[in-house]
N, C-alpha and C positions, 0 to 999 in steps of 0.2 A: 360117654354117659348117655343114657336115653333122654328123651325130652323130659323137662321138669314135670313131675307129677304133683309137686307141692302137697305131699301127703302130710297130714297132721294127726292122724289117728294112731295111738299107741296100741290099739286093740287088734291083735293078729287076725281075728276072724272077719274084720270089716272088709267088705269087698269094694265099696265105693270110696273114692278119695275126695274129700271136701276141698274146696279152693282155699288157698291161703290169702286170697284177697290182696290188699295193698302191702302185706308184710314183706319188708326187705326189698321193695322195689326201688326204682330210681329216686323217688321222693320220700323215702323212709325218713321219718322224724321231721319232715318239712311240710307242714300243713298249709302254710300261707304262701302267697306269691312272693312276698318280700324274702321269706326264708329260702325259698327255692332259688331265687336270683342270687342271694348272698352266697349260698353254698356253691352252686354250679359255676357262677361267674367269678367268684373271688376266693373261696376257700379251698375248693376241691383239689386243684392242681398244685398247690404249694408243696415244697419239700418238707421233710420232717426233721426236726431237731429233737432227738430222744435223749435228753440230758441226764436222765437217771433210769437205769435198767439193771437187770441181773443177767444179761446175756453173757455167754462164755466167750472170752477172748480166744481160748484154745479152739473152740468150734469154728470161730470165724477165720482164724489163721490157717487151720488145717483144711477147712472148706470142703469137708467130705459130705456126700449125699447121705441123708438119713435113710435107714433101711425101710422104714414104714411110717405110717401116720401116727401110730402110738408113740414111737420114739421121739418124734418132733412135737407132738401135740398133747399127750397125756402124761408123759414122764415128767415128774417134778411139779406138776400143776396142782397145788393143794386146793385151789378153788374147786376143781372138778372132783378131787378126792373127797372133800367134805360133802358134796352133793351125793356122791355114790354111797357114802356111809349113812347119810340121812335116809336113803332109800333102802337100807338094809342089805346092800351088796357086801358079800364077804370080802375081807381084806385081801384075800388071795387074788382077787381081780382088780385090786387097787394098787397096792405096793408089793404084792406077794408074788408067788411062783407061777401064776398063770401065764400063758403065752401072750405075746403082744396082740395077736388077733383076738384072743379070748377077752382081753382087757378092753379092746376097742368095741367089741360086740356088746359088752356090758354097758359101756358108756353110751353107745347108740340107743340101746333100749331105755336108758335113763333120761336121755335128752328131752323127750316129750313131757316129762314130769318136772322139768325145770322152768316151766312157763312162769313169767314175771320175775324170774331171777335174771340178772344180766348175763349169766351163762347161756341162756337161750338165744339172746341176741348175738353174743360173741361167737358162739358155736357156728351159727349159720352165716355170719359175716365172714368168719375165717375160712369156711368151706367155699363160700362164693368167691372170695378173693384171698388167695391166688388160684384156687383149684377149679373155679368155674362150676361148682356144684350149686344148682339152684333148687334142689329138692330139700324138703325138710327131713332131717335125719331121724330115722326110726329103726327099729330092729328089722323091719321088713326089707329095707334097702341098704342095710349096713354093709353087707358083703360086697355089693356093687360099688358103693362109695369108697370102701376101703381099698378095693382093687384099683379103682380109677386113680385115687390119690397116690397110692404106692407106686403106680406106673409113672406118674408125673414127677414124683420125688427123686427118681433116678436121672432126671434131666439136669443139665448144667444150670438152668434157670432156677432150680429149686435147691441149690446148695445154700448155705448161710449167706455167702456173699451175693449170690444171685437173688435171693429174697430181699436183701437190703437194697439192692439196685432196683428191683421190681417196685418196692414200696417208696422209692425216691427218698431214702433216708440219707440226709446230708451229714449228720453227726450222731454218734452213739457214745454215751457216757456209761462205761461199765462200772462195777462196784468192786474195789480191790483192796485186799489187806495190805498194810504197810510192808509186810515181809515178802510180798510177791516180787519176783525178779522182773516181771513185765516183759519176759522174753516174747510172748505171743503179741504183745503190743508193738514191740520192735519189728517183728516180722510183718505185721499189718501195715506199719508206717512205711515199710520198704516195698510193699506190694502195689499192684495197679488198682486196688480197690479205691473207688472214688469217695466212698463213705469214710469220713474221719472217725476213727475209733480211739477214744480218749479214756485213759484210766481215771478213776475217781478214788480218792484216799479215804478209806473207811477204817478208822482205828479202834473200833468197838472193843476188841479183845484186850487192848492195853489198859482199859479202865477197870478190869475185873480183879481188883485187889483181893477180894474174898474168894477167888476162884481156886485156891489151893494149888495142887500140882499142875493143873492146866495153865494157870497164870504163870507159874515159875517156868514151865516149858516154853511158854510164849516169850517171856523175857529172855530166856537163853537163845531162842531162835532170833530174836531181834538183835541180840548182841552178836550172834554169829554172822548174820547177813550184813551188819554194819562194820564188822571187823573191830569191834570195840568191847570193852568190859563195862558192864552195867552193875555198879556197886552202890549207887545212891541216886537221889532224885535228879541231881545235875547231870549225871552221866546218862540217865534215862532220857532226859530232854535232849541231850546232845545226839543220842541215837535216833530219836524221833525226827530231829531236825535234818539229820543226814537222809532219812527216808523221804521227808518232804522235798528236799533238794533233788533227790534221785527221781521222784515222781515228776517233779516240775521239768526236769531235763527230758523226760519221756512224754511230755505233752499234757500232763495233768494240770487242770486249772479249777478243779472242783473237789471239795471235801464233803463227806456225808457221814451222818451219825444216827444210829438207831438207839433211842433212849426211851425209858418210861416217861421221864420228864426231865426238864433242864436241871442240872445239879444245883444244889443250894450253895450260893456263894457266901452265905453266912455260916456255913458249917465250920466248926472249930478245927483249925489245922494244927492244933497243938500236938507235938510229938509225931507229926506225919512222917518225918524222915526216919524216926526210930521204928514206926509201924511198917514202913516199906522194907527197911533192913531186916526186921523180924520175919516178915513174910518170905523174903529171899532166903532166909536161913531155915525155913520150914516151920516157923512159929505163926500159926494162923489164929490164935486165940482172940486177938484184938483186931483182926482184919475187918470184921463186919462193922465195928463202931467207927472205923476210919474210912469206910468206903465212900461216903458222901463227900468228905473233904478231899479225898484223893482224886475222885472224878472231877470235882470242881477245879482243883489246882491244875490237873493235866489238860483239861479241856480249854481252860482260859489261856494257858500257854500255847496250845496248838492253834487256837483262834488268832492269836497274835502273829504266829508264823504265817497263817493263811493271809492275813491282812498284808503283811510285808511282801508276799508273793503275788498279791493281786488276785487271789482265788475267790471263788464263790463258795460259801459254806451252806450246807443244808442240814436241817434238823428234823428227823422223823420221830415224833413223840406220841406216846399214848397206847402202845400195844401191851397187853398182858399175855405173856408168852408161855408155851409149854404147860398148859393147864392140866393136861391129862398125863400124869407122871408115868402111869403104866405103859401107855402107848409111846411116850418119849423113850422109854427103855427099849421098845420094840423097833421103832422107826427112826428115832433120832429127832433133832429139831427141824423146823420148817417143813413139817409134813401135814399141817392142817389142824393144829391144836392150839392156835392162838386166837385171840379175840380182842374186842375193844375194851380198853381199860378205863377206869374212872379215877384218874389221878389229878391232883391240883397242878395246874400248869402256869397260870398267868403271873403270879407274883414272882415265882422263881425265874421265869423267862424275862420279865422286866428287869429284875436285879442283875441277871447275867449280862444282858445286852447293855445295861447302863454301866456296868463295870468296864466293859470293853470300850464304850463310848467315852467314859471319863479318861481313859488312857489313849484316846484317839486311835483305837485299833479295831474298830468294828467294820468288817469288810461287807461286801454284798452278801445278803442272807436270805434264804428261803426257809420258811417254817411250814410244816405239815402236821395237821392234827388228825387223829383217828376217831376221836369222839365228836360227833356232830354237835353236841351241846357247846363245844368250844368255838364254833364257826365265827360268831360275831366278835368274841374276845380276841381271837387270832387276827381277824381282819382289822380290828381297831389297833392292835398292838403294833403292827408294822408302821403305822403313821407316826409313832413316837420317835422313830430313829431314821426317818428319811432325810435326804439332804446330801450335802457334799457335791452338788452339781451332777449327781447320778440319777438318771431317770429310773424310778422304781427300784431304788437300791434295796429296799426291804420288800420281800414278796410273800404273800399268803399263797402257799403252794397248792397245786391242783388237788382235787379230791383224791384221797389215797386209800388203797387197799380195800377195806370194807365199804368205802364211800365212793369208789370210782364206778358208780352206777348213775342212771339218769337223775334220780332224786338227789343223790349226793353231790354230783357235779353242779346241778342247778342251784342247790342251796349254797355251795361254796361260792359260785359266781355271783349269786344275789347278795351274799354277805359282803363280798369284796366290792361289789358295785355300791352298796349302801354306805360302807365304812371307809372305802378308799377309792381308787381309780382303776376300774377294770381295763381301761385303755392301756395301762402300763403292764398288764398281766403277761407273764412269760408262757402261759398256756400248759398244754398237756404233755405227759410223759407216759411210757408204758409200765415202768416198774415191774417188768416181766422177765421170765427166763425163756420165753418162747419167741422164735423168729416169726411166728404167725400172729403175734399180738398187735401188729400195727393197725389193725382195724379199730383199736381203741382211739387212735388219733382221728379216724374218720367219724367214729361215734361222737367224740367230743366236738368236732367241727360241725357236725349236723345239729347237735344240741345248741351250740353257741349261735348258729344262724337261726335256729328256731326261736331262741330267746330274743335276739335282736329283731328278727322279722316280725314277731308277734307285737313287740313294743312299737314298731313302726306302723303297723296296721291299726293299732289301738290309739294312735296319736300320741304315744308317750315319747317317741323319738321321731325326728323329721323323716319324711319319705325322701331321703337323700342317699340313694344307693352308692354313689361314688365315695361319699364321706364315711358312712357306716361300713361300707365294704372295705375301706382302708383300715378302719378300726379292727374289723374281723381279721384281715390279713396280718395286722400287727400281732394280735393275740395268738394266731395260729402259727406264726413263723418269725416275723421280723423282730419282735421284741426279744425273743430268745436269741436270735442271731446276734443282736447288738449287746445283749446282757452278758453272755458267756465269752470270756477272753479267748482269743484265737491262739 
């Protein structure tokens, strides 16, 4: 690559290149001396425990080089897709038939217009590390950047496993359906990769009683993979327990759930068995009215299984999904048509956890909200169910999805600090499908050091670098290392 030109102008006819100033330099997001010391001396070099992501175990096991920057960076990234649509870019260049190079060039031309969106920071952080690109991406330098990165992507250091090693990732928690045979996880466990790749149990599909044929197909798949017949609720639970045991044998220690909100434990479970049998027989007329009770029943039983296995359970709640039905038909789910939902959360969550607590079956738990209006409520909720001699048993999870930006992360950490103990926090995760997203851990660590350093220099925290540095290290790494079972 040529020397950095630090170009920031999206105007093709502009001849002079303005300086980017302090943008993305060594002390990015670190305006105080204390913040700089905390980051460079305590946080920067720590390993990463990425306990929740959507990386492909197949891609990691096969460990093939990506053919180009589009395939590793733009494919599947609905954050970028939403920005491109907002700028009026034709879908052809987003999820459509355009070539990979054409898609990249459209993205490069869009980047200067993403200012103040976290994409602007992430884009340039991901180009800088691992590709060494210090230029601001524009349509003018797009082809040079593309060629440079594509050349590097063919090197062994830029395979999925090479990138995990480069970013010092100690553990990855993937997201896996109960019916997955975990063959790629077995392969990874037998490989020389130092990063531990652990499956996470994500049973969302089994709750969809009102899903019609797709639900019945899933139940048949579950029956097939467990070698059992599912003909009532008891046999469904037996099949799920077999899969929990199977996942545990393959290193799983974490369960995850994507819900609009926690199910209503007060939902009437009358005739639930008959409703399930009816759906299995193709009778869906009453499925919707039993959906809440069915989800509550199954989730409570699964949570008891997690407790007895010593797993950590996670609940991601609050998304309103697939809002654009026309584009859902064109592109399918998880393509950029979801947003923040406005659902009641707290009473249901309290009742659900209380039910497990009454039965002494509440395991380590992480809750994630998507609506920032729920920050204080979630941060205070975890205090109701701490204890059992476990440090930070209940966790208010890191800012998630639409909130994993500077404001969102700051607000989450401030709420946790005010309502609980941030010193017990298990810190950041990528929640990403891209092997280039580990800059989000750097982003989080810089912001954390900024918050702590600013408080130190304002006299709100003592100017005790070793002590505050230890707290920073715990949040960035050691708390998670201790929290998740080995």
